[in-house]
C-alpha positions in Angstrom: 11.3 -147.5 -7.4 8.0 -146.6 -5.8 7.0 -148.9 -3.0 4.1 -151.3 -2.9 3.4 -154.9 -4.1 3.0 -155.5 -7.8 0.0 -157.3 -9.2 -0.2 -159.9 -11.9 -1.4 -158.8 -15.4 -4.9 -160.1 -16.4 -5.7 -159.7 -20.1 -9.4 -159.8 -19.3 -9.3 -156.6 -17.2 -9.3 -153.0 -18.2 -5.7 -151.7 -18.6 -4.5 -148.2 -17.8 -1.2 -146.6 -18.5 -0.3 -143.7 -16.2 2.3 -141.4 -17.8 4.2 -138.3 -16.9 7.1 -136.3 -18.1 9.5 -134.1 -16.1 12.3 -131.8 -17.4 14.7 -134.7 -17.2 12.8 -137.9 -17.7 9.7 -139.9 -18.6 7.7 -142.2 -16.3 5.0 -144.8 -17.0 3.1 -147.3 -14.9 1.0 -150.2 -16.2 -2.1 -150.6 -14.0 -5.2 -152.7 -13.5 -7.8 -152.2 -10.8 -5.8 -149.1 -9.7 -2.9 -151.4 -8.8 0.6 -151.2 -10.4 1.8 -154.1 -12.5 4.9 -152.7 -14.2 7.0 -149.5 -13.8 9.2 -147.9 -16.4 11.3 -144.8 -16.8 14.0 -143.3 -18.9 16.1 -140.2 -19.1 15.5 -137.5 -21.7 18.2 -136.9 -24.2 19.7 -133.4 -24.4 17.6 -132.6 -27.4 14.4 -133.9 -25.8 15.0 -131.7 -22.8 14.5 -128.7 -25.1 11.1 -130.0 -26.3 8.0 -128.0 -25.5 6.0 -129.3 -22.5 3.3 -130.9 -24.7 5.9 -132.7 -26.7 7.5 -134.2 -23.6 4.1 -135.3 -22.4 3.1 -136.9 -25.7 6.6 -138.5 -25.8 5.7 -140.1 -22.4 2.6 -141.6 -24.0 4.7 -143.0 -26.9 7.2 -144.4 -24.5 4.6 -146.1 -22.3 2.7 -147.7 -25.3 5.9 -149.0 -26.8 7.4 -150.1 -23.5 4.2 -152.0 -22.6 3.4 -153.1 -26.2 2.9 -156.8 -25.4 0.3 -155.9 -22.8 -1.8 -153.3 -24.6 -1.5 -154.0 -28.4 -4.7 -155.2 -30.0 -7.0 -154.1 -27.1 -8.6 -150.9 -25.9 -6.9 -149.2 -23.0 -6.7 -145.9 -21.2 -3.8 -143.5 -20.9 -3.9 -141.1 -18.0 -2.0 -137.8 -18.1 -1.9 -134.7 -16.0 -1.5 -132.6 -19.2 -5.0 -131.7 -20.3 -4.1 -130.4 -23.9 -3.2 -134.0 -24.8 -6.8 -134.9 -24.9 -7.5 -132.5 -27.7 -4.2 -133.0 -29.6 -4.9 -136.7 -29.9 -8.4 -136.1 -31.3 -7.3 -133.4 -33.8 -6.6 -134.1 -37.5 -3.1 -135.3 -37.8 -2.0 -132.7 -40.3 -3.1 -129.9 -37.9 -0.4 -130.9 -35.4 3.2 -129.6 -35.5 5.7 -131.9 -37.3 7.3 -133.4 -34.2 3.9 -134.2 -32.7 2.8 -135.7 -36.0 5.7 -138.2 -35.8 4.7 -139.2 -32.3 1.0 -139.4 -33.2 1.9 -141.7 -36.1 3.6 -144.0 -33.8 0.4 -144.3 -31.8 -1.8 -145.1 -34.8 -1.7 -148.8 -34.2 -2.9 -148.6 -30.6 -6.6 -148.4 -29.4 -6.0 -145.9 -26.7 -8.0 -143.1 -25.1 -6.2 -140.3 -23.4 -7.9 -138.9 -20.3 -6.9 -136.0 -18.0 -6.2 -136.6 -14.3 -4.9 -133.9 -11.9 -1.2 -134.2 -11.1 -1.9 -134.8 -7.4 -3.5 -138.2 -8.4 -0.6 -139.2 -10.6 2.1 -139.8 -8.0 3.4 -143.0 -9.3 4.1 -141.8 -12.9 5.4 -138.5 -11.5 7.9 -140.3 -9.3 9.1 -142.5 -12.2 9.6 -139.5 -14.4 12.0 -138.0 -11.9 14.2 -141.1 -11.4 17.6 -141.3 -13.0 17.7 -144.6 -14.9 20.9 -146.6 -14.8 23.5 -145.9 -17.5 23.0 -148.3 -20.5 19.3 -148.6 -20.1 17.5 -148.8 -23.4 16.4 -145.5 -24.7 13.3 -145.1 -26.9 13.7 -141.9 -28.9 11.5 -140.1 -31.3 12.9 -139.8 -34.8 14.5 -136.4 -35.2 13.1 -133.8 -37.5 15.1 -132.3 -40.2 13.2 -129.1 -40.6 13.5 -127.4 -43.9 14.6 -123.8 -43.7 15.3 -123.6 -47.4 13.2 -120.5 -47.6 16.1 -118.6 -46.0 19.7 -118.4 -47.0 22.2 -119.5 -44.4 23.1 -115.9 -43.6 19.5 -114.9 -43.2 18.7 -117.9 -41.0 21.6 -117.1 -38.7 20.4 -113.5 -38.5 16.9 -114.7 -37.7 18.1 -117.0 -35.0 20.1 -114.2 -33.4 17.2 -111.7 -33.6 14.9 -114.4 -32.1 17.3 -115.0 -29.2 17.7 -111.2 -28.6 13.9 -110.5 -28.7 12.4 -110.3 -25.2 8.9 -111.4 -26.4 10.4 -114.5 -28.2 12.5 -115.3 -25.1 9.4 -115.2 -22.9 7.4 -117.2 -25.4 10.1 -119.8 -25.7 10.3 -120.2 -21.9 6.5 -120.6 -21.8 6.5 -123.2 -24.5 9.2 -125.3 -22.8 7.7 -125.0 -19.2 4.1 -125.5 -20.4 1.0 -123.3 -20.8 -1.3 -122.7 -17.8 -4.9 -123.7 -17.9 -6.2 -120.1 -18.0 -5.3 -117.5 -20.6 -5.2 -114.8 -17.9 -2.3 -116.6 -16.3 -0.1 -116.0 -19.4 2.2 -113.0 -19.3 0.5 -110.1 -21.1 3.3 -109.6 -23.8 2.7 -113.2 -25.1 -1.0 -113.6 -24.4 -1.8 -113.1 -28.1 -0.2 -116.4 -28.9 -2.7 -118.3 -26.7 -5.1 -119.3 -29.5 -2.4 -121.4 -31.2 -0.3 -122.4 -28.2 -0.6 -126.1 -29.0 1.1 -125.5 -32.4 4.2 -123.8 -31.0 7.5 -125.7 -30.7 11.1 -124.8 -30.2 13.8 -126.0 -32.6 17.6 -126.0 -32.6 19.1 -122.6 -32.2 16.1 -121.2 -30.5 13.9 -120.8 -33.6 10.2 -121.0 -32.7 7.9 -122.9 -35.1 4.1 -122.7 -35.5 3.4 -126.1 -37.0 5.9 -126.2 -39.9 6.1 -122.4 -40.2 8.9 -120.3 -38.8 7.6 -117.7 -36.3 9.1 -114.4 -37.2 9.8 -112.0 -34.3 8.0 -108.6 -34.5 11.4 -106.9 -34.4 12.4 -108.5 -37.7 11.7 -106.4 -40.8 9.2 -108.4 -43.0 9.5 -106.4 -46.3 11.9 -108.9 -47.9 9.8 -111.9 -46.7 6.7 -110.4 -48.1 8.4 -109.6 -51.4 9.5 -113.2 -51.7 6.0 -114.4 -51.0 4.7 -112.1 -53.7 7.5 -112.5 -56.2 5.3 -114.3 -58.7 2.6 -111.5 -58.3 -0.1 -114.0 -57.4 -3.3 -112.9 -55.7 -3.9 -112.5 -52.0 -5.2 -116.0 -51.4 -2.4 -117.7 -53.2 0.2 -115.6 -51.4 -1.4 -116.4 -48.1 -1.4 -120.1 -48.9 2.3 -119.9 -49.8 3.0 -118.3 -46.5 1.3 -121.2 -44.7 4.2 -123.5 -45.9 6.9 -121.3 -44.6 6.5 -118.4 -42.2 4.1 -116.8 -39.7 3.8 -113.7 -37.6 0.7 -112.0 -36.2 -1.1 -110.0 -38.9 0.7 -111.8 -41.7 -2.6 -112.3 -43.7 -3.4 -108.5 -43.4 0.1 -107.6 -44.4 -0.1 -109.8 -47.5 -3.5 -108.3 -48.4 -2.1 -104.8 -48.1 1.0 -105.6 -50.1 -1.0 -107.2 -53.0 -3.5 -104.3 -53.1 -0.7 -101.8 -53.3 1.4 -103.7 -55.8 1.7 -101.6 -59.1 2.0 -104.6 -61.3 -1.0 -106.3 -59.7 -2.9 -103.0 -60.0 -2.1 -102.7 -63.7 -3.2 -106.3 -64.3 -6.4 -105.8 -62.4 -7.2 -102.7 -64.5 -6.7 -104.6 -67.8 -8.8 -107.6 -66.8 -12.2 -105.8 -66.6 -11.7 -104.2 -70.0 -10.9 -107.6 -71.6 -13.9 -109.1 -69.9 -16.1 -106.2 -71.2 -14.7 -106.7 -74.8 -15.4 -110.4 -74.6 -19.0 -109.8 -73.5 -19.5 -107.2 -76.3 -18.1 -109.6 -78.9 -20.5 -112.3 -77.7 -23.5 -109.8 -77.9 -22.5 -108.8 -81.4 -22.3 -112.4 -82.5 -25.8 -113.0 -81.0 -27.4 -110.3 -83.2 
């Protein structure tokens, strides 16, 4: 436990929660007037240790709010974190966040908190708490698990996808970056995975090493996509509808362009598109004839 005298809680004063997450635990400190009032920490479960860095950091916020519920509920308070992306994630539309983050954000809906960024060197108390090893038997607050739906793939295809993801060097590097956390500058990201920078906050790692972009499975570039594209287009819908269908299931760089090229080259779609203008012309001619 970090040293120093603890202060008494005063409900009239501004309250701050200082939070942090390490690879093995969560730490939180309830503070007023920059003085600690209450310390809390817990170990991460095996599954939580595989969370992306932003997921662990948001989990620390959930842990702190629920742990200090009796002190902060019903009043405005500040949450300090050394993970800057949390500021934007908390302000984004809920549906724009990946599923696991959505569940955590839902648990924060009842609190009047404001997340603010502070450099790690000023977060020593929460950092120390996150690296403690709580005693066995300590209550653990866990986020409800996600039962991701991979129904889009057969069991055999899903196993093949997991294997190819784990054997893909780019996916391996990307997975390590997601788990360890993204740097503040894009130029600090390794070149092979730099093109994932623009949606870095949407990427998470699931069981088996599968990488998700929101609720969509990220397909490695080494995986042939012909079968996936064919399934997206099996109803021979137009470009926009196929792209919307893809947004519920899969993602890879250039997927929208690939769908557009597929639909434009589809013989059945081309045949239908040829017949539609003629029908439209005949209908107009009929209307003109009727108007004479």
